[in-house]
N, C-alpha and C positions, 0 to 999 in steps of 0.2 A: 462516437465519443471514445469507445474502447481503443480504436486505432490511434486516436490522437494521444491518449494517455501512454500507450505502449511505445509509440514513436518518440514521444518526448524523452523516454529513457534510452532507447536504442540509439538515437542520434547523438546523445551525450556521451555514452560509455557503455561497455559491456559489463562493467563492474556494478556491484550492488550499490543502491543509493536512492535518494529521495528526489522527487520532482513535484512541481505544482504547475497547473495550467488554469487559465481563465477562459471560460466559454461564454457564450452569449448570456445565459441565465444562471450559470453555476460556476463554481471553482472545483477543482479536483486536486487533492494532495495524495501522493502515491509513493510506494516503496517497491523497487524492482529487486528481485533476488539475485540477479546477475546471470551471466552465461559464460561458458568456457571453464577455464581453470579457477576462476575467482567467483564463487557463488555461495549463497547462504542456504543451507538445507536442501533445497531443490532448485534446479535451473529454470530460468525463464518464466518466473511467476511475477505478477504484479498484484499487490494488495492496495486497493484504492478507497478513499473516502470521498464521497460526493458531498460538497458543501453548498450552502446558499451563497449567492453572489456577495453578500455583505460580511461573510465570515472570513477570518484571517487564517490562511493555511498554516502559518508558523505555530499557531496555538495548538495544532493537532499533531505536530511532529513527534513529540515524546510518546503520546498514546499510540500513534501509528507504529512507532518502533516496537513497542510492546506487542501490539496486535500482530504485526508481521512476524516477529520472532516466534510467538506462540503458534500461529497458524501454519507457517512454513515448516516448522518442526513436525507438525501433525499431518501434513499432506501425504507423505509416503504411506502411512498406515491407515489413512482415511478417517482419523478421529477428530479432524478439525471442526466438524459440525457440532460436536459436543461442547466445544470451547466458545462458540459464537454467542450464546446468551450472556455469559459472564463478561465477555469482552464488550458486548454492546452496553451492558450496565455501566461499565467503567467509562466508556465513550460518552454516554449520556450525562455524565457528571461535568463535562467541560462546557 
């Protein structure tokens, strides 16, 4: 599954952006930080949400944007783990 998510971004573009894929039992909505000259915070990272098959990926795009921005900014100094509980609480509201 991880390879499929990563590949869905890399085949489209090296630039930061969103993607969603449908798997047999789930859907995945993800944000890719980008590679090369055009990336956000850190290169070559994917932040992904695993959804149920019946969930709509577009409903999660705004919260994923916020989650990705906060986590990607904290990856270089390793403080992203501290942000996860609060981000999860916000995600649970959807």
